[in-house]
C-alpha positions in Angstrom: 65.1 -145.5 -145.2 64.4 -147.9 -142.5 67.2 -150.1 -143.7 69.5 -147.7 -144.1 69.1 -146.4 -140.7 69.3 -149.6 -139.1 72.6 -150.1 -140.9 74.0 -147.4 -139.8 73.2 -147.7 -136.4 74.9 -151.1 -136.9 78.2 -149.7 -138.1 77.7 -146.7 -135.1 77.9 -149.3 -132.6 80.9 -151.8 -134.3 82.6 -148.2 -134.5 82.3 -147.9 -130.8 80.4 -144.7 -131.0 78.7 -143.4 -128.1 75.2 -143.8 -127.9 74.5 -140.2 -127.3 76.3 -139.2 -130.7 74.6 -142.5 -132.5 71.1 -140.9 -131.3 72.6 -137.5 -132.8 73.8 -138.5 -136.2 70.6 -140.5 -136.7 68.4 -137.9 -136.1 70.4 -135.7 -138.6 70.3 -138.4 -141.0 66.4 -138.7 -140.3 65.8 -135.0 -141.1 68.0 -135.1 -144.4 66.1 -137.8 -145.4 63.1 -136.0 -145.1 64.2 -132.6 -146.9 64.9 -135.2 -150.2 62.7 -136.8 -152.5 65.1 -139.1 -153.5 66.8 -141.9 -151.5 70.1 -140.6 -149.8 72.2 -143.0 -151.7 71.8 -141.6 -155.0 72.8 -138.0 -153.5 76.1 -136.6 -155.4 78.5 -134.3 -153.9 76.9 -130.8 -155.1 73.2 -132.4 -153.8 75.1 -132.9 -150.1 76.4 -129.4 -150.1 73.7 -127.6 -151.0 71.5 -129.3 -148.0 74.1 -127.9 -145.7 74.2 -124.5 -147.0 70.1 -124.9 -146.6 70.6 -125.9 -143.2 73.1 -123.0 -142.6 70.9 -120.4 -143.7 67.4 -121.6 -142.6 68.4 -123.2 -139.6 70.6 -120.7 -138.3 73.2 -123.4 -136.7 76.0 -123.1 -134.1 78.8 -123.7 -135.2 79.0 -127.0 -132.9 75.6 -128.6 -134.2 76.9 -127.7 -137.6 80.1 -129.8 -137.2 77.8 -132.5 -135.6 75.8 -132.5 -139.1 79.0 -132.6 -141.2 80.0 -135.8 -139.0 77.1 -137.5 -139.3 77.0 -137.0 -143.2 80.4 -138.0 -143.4 80.0 -141.0 -141.8 77.0 -142.1 -143.5 78.7 -141.7 -146.9 82.3 -142.9 -146.0 81.1 -145.9 -143.6 77.6 -146.8 -144.0 77.5 -146.4 -148.1 80.9 -146.5 -149.1 81.1 -143.3 -151.1 83.3 -141.5 -149.9 83.8 -139.3 -153.3 80.6 -137.7 -152.2 82.2 -135.8 -148.5 85.6 -135.9 -149.0 85.6 -132.0 -150.4 83.4 -131.1 -147.3 85.2 -129.7 -144.3 84.7 -129.0 -140.8 84.3 -125.2 -139.9 87.5 -124.2 -137.7 86.6 -124.5 -134.0 86.0 -121.1 -132.5 88.8 -120.8 -129.9 88.0 -119.3 -126.6 89.8 -119.4 -123.1 87.6 -120.8 -120.5 86.2 -118.8 -117.7 87.9 -119.9 -114.3 86.6 -119.0 -110.6 89.5 -118.1 -108.3 90.1 -120.2 -104.7 88.1 -117.3 -102.8 84.9 -117.7 -104.9 85.3 -121.6 -104.9 85.4 -121.6 -101.4 82.1 -119.1 -101.2 80.3 -121.5 -103.1 80.9 -124.7 -101.4 80.4 -123.2 -98.1 76.8 -122.0 -99.1 75.7 -125.1 -99.9 73.5 -126.2 -97.0 72.4 -129.8 -98.5 75.5 -132.0 -97.8 75.1 -134.1 -100.4 75.1 -131.1 -103.1 78.1 -129.7 -101.3 80.2 -133.2 -101.5 78.8 -133.8 -104.8 80.5 -130.1 -106.3 83.6 -130.5 -103.8 84.6 -133.7 -105.4 83.8 -132.7 -108.7 86.4 -129.4 -108.3 88.9 -131.1 -106.3 89.1 -133.8 -108.8 88.8 -132.0 -112.1 85.9 -134.0 -113.4 83.6 -133.6 -115.9 79.9 -134.0 -115.0 79.3 -137.2 -116.9 82.5 -138.6 -114.3 80.8 -136.8 -111.5 77.6 -138.6 -112.0 78.5 -141.6 -112.3 81.4 -142.1 -109.6 80.7 -145.4 -107.7 81.4 -146.0 -103.8 84.4 -147.9 -104.6 86.1 -145.2 -106.9 87.1 -143.6 -104.1 90.8 -145.0 -103.0 91.2 -143.7 -99.3 94.4 -145.5 -99.0 96.2 -143.8 -102.1 94.5 -140.7 -101.9 93.1 -141.0 -105.2 89.7 -141.2 -107.7 88.9 -144.0 -110.6 87.0 -142.1 -112.7 86.0 -145.2 -115.2 85.0 -145.0 -118.8 85.8 -140.9 -119.0 85.8 -138.8 -122.4 87.3 -141.2 -125.1 86.4 -144.2 -122.8 89.7 -144.3 -121.4 89.9 -145.0 -117.4 92.2 -142.8 -115.3 93.2 -141.9 -112.0 92.8 -138.6 -110.6 93.5 -137.3 -107.0 91.6 -137.1 -103.8 91.7 -134.1 -101.8 91.7 -134.6 -97.8 89.2 -132.2 -97.3 86.9 -133.6 -99.8 87.5 -137.0 -98.2 86.4 -136.0 -95.0 83.6 -134.3 -96.6 82.5 -137.5 -98.4 82.9 -139.8 -95.3 80.2 -137.2 -93.4 77.9 -137.8 -96.4 78.6 -141.4 -96.5 77.4 -142.1 -92.8 74.3 -139.9 -93.5 72.9 -141.7 -96.9 74.7 -144.6 -97.0 75.0 -145.1 -100.7 75.5 -148.2 -102.2 76.5 -148.5 -105.7 76.5 -145.3 -107.0 78.2 -142.3 -104.8 75.5 -139.8 -105.7 72.6 -141.3 -106.0 69.2 -140.7 -107.9 65.9 -140.8 -107.3 65.1 -144.2 -108.4 66.6 -146.8 -106.8 69.7 -148.1 -108.4 70.1 -145.0 -110.7 72.8 -142.0 -110.3 71.9 -138.2 -110.1 71.5 -137.4 -113.6 73.4 -134.5 -115.6 70.6 -132.2 -115.0 70.4 -132.2 -111.3 74.0 -131.4 -111.4 73.5 -128.5 -113.5 70.7 -127.3 -111.1 72.8 -127.6 -108.1 75.7 -125.4 -109.3 73.6 -122.7 -110.9 71.7 -122.8 -107.4 75.1 -122.7 -105.6 76.6 -120.2 -107.7 73.8 -117.9 -107.3 73.9 -118.4 -103.3 77.4 -117.5 -103.6 76.9 -114.1 -105.5 79.0 -115.2 -108.6 77.9 -113.2 -111.8 80.6 -114.9 -114.1 79.3 -117.1 -117.0 80.4 -120.0 -115.3 78.9 -123.9 -115.9 79.5 -126.9 -114.0 82.5 -127.7 -115.9 83.9 -124.1 -114.8 85.1 -126.2 -111.8 87.2 -128.3 -113.8 88.7 -125.4 -115.5 89.3 -124.0 -112.4 91.0 -127.2 -110.8 93.3 -127.1 -113.5 94.6 -123.7 -113.6 94.8 -123.6 -109.7 97.2 -126.7 -110.1 99.6 -124.7 -112.6 99.3 -121.5 -110.7 100.5 -123.7 -107.9 103.6 -125.2 -109.5 102.1 -128.6 -111.1 104.0 -129.7 -114.3 102.0 -129.3 -117.4 102.0 -133.0 -117.9 100.7 -133.9 -114.8 98.1 -131.6 -115.1 97.1 -133.3 -118.5 97.3 -136.6 -117.0 94.8 -135.7 -114.3 92.3 -134.5 -116.4 92.9 -136.8 -119.0 93.4 -135.1 -122.0 95.1 -137.0 -125.0 96.9 -134.1 -125.9 99.1 -131.8 -124.1 97.9 -129.2 -126.6 94.4 -129.6 -125.1 96.0 -128.5 -121.4 98.1 -125.6 -123.0 94.8 -123.9 -122.8 95.2 -123.1 -118.9 98.5 -121.3 -119.2 96.6 -118.5 -121.0 94.3 -118.3 -117.8 96.9 -118.5 -115.6 97.7 -115.5 -113.6 101.2 -117.1 -112.1 102.3 -117.4 -115.5 100.8 -114.0 -116.7 102.6 -112.4 -113.8 105.8 -113.8 -114.7 106.1 -111.8 -118.0 107.6 -108.3 -117.9 106.3 -105.5 -120.2 109.6 -104.5 -122.6 108.5 -100.9 -121.5 109.9 -101.5 -118.0 113.2 -103.3 -119.4 114.5 -99.8 -120.8 116.7 -98.2 -118.8 115.9 -94.7 -117.3 118.6 -92.9 -118.0 117.2 -93.4 -121.8 
C-alpha cells in the first residue's frame, strides 16, 4: 500500500490537484485499503461497487462526502492504476440543488457596524464588498489592494485562477484606517504567528460573532457575504456577465443562481391572474 500511496501522491501532484484534495483522496484510499484483505490493484468493478454501498449504509455519508469518495477512487483506478474499466460504470450522485441564503443590505450594514474590532470589521467589509471566498480573503496581500485602479487582485482563487474584482471606496477608507493601526507587512490580515495569514477557522469565528451581535438568525456563513454581494449587484442592474467575471465563475450557468434569489428579477414578473381583464 505504501508504494501505491506514493505513486498516487505523485500523480495527484502532476495533475495539479490542490494539497487539500490530495489529502482527502489519500485518506479515503487508505480507509478502502484497510477494508479489503487483498491489494486494491486486484479489485474488480463489483468489489468496488459493494464497498461504496457498504460505506453509504454504515458511514451514513453525506452527498458531498460520498462524491469525494467516488472521485478519489476514480482517480486511483483511472490514473494511477490505469484500470479505467473498474470504475467507468460508477457514477457521481447528482448534486443537490439549493438556493443560497442572502442577507439584505440592512443586515449587512448592521453586521459591519456592530464589529468593535477594527481588524475584524475591515476583514468582513472587504470580503463582502469584493465578493471574496474565505480562502481568498485570508490570503489577500497588502499589494493586492490597488487603490489607483480601485481593484482588488485575487491571486490563485478557486481553480487556481487569478482575477480582479472591485474595490469599494468605503472599504478602501476602512482599510487605510486599519493599515495605519496594524501596519501589516505581507499578508493583509496577519495571523497570530509572524509571517502567517489569518486562518479560515478564525475568519469563520469572526463572522459567527458578528452575526450574533447583529441578531441575524438566518443560517448564514462567511460565504453568504459572497452570495449577498452577487445578488445585490444583480439587483442594482449589473449584467450577469460582469458578475460572473467579478466572482471568477468559469461558467455563466453558475452565476445564474443569483437570478433566482434577486428580488428585482422576481418583482418584475407579474402573475397571469393580474393580466385578466376585469370585465371577464
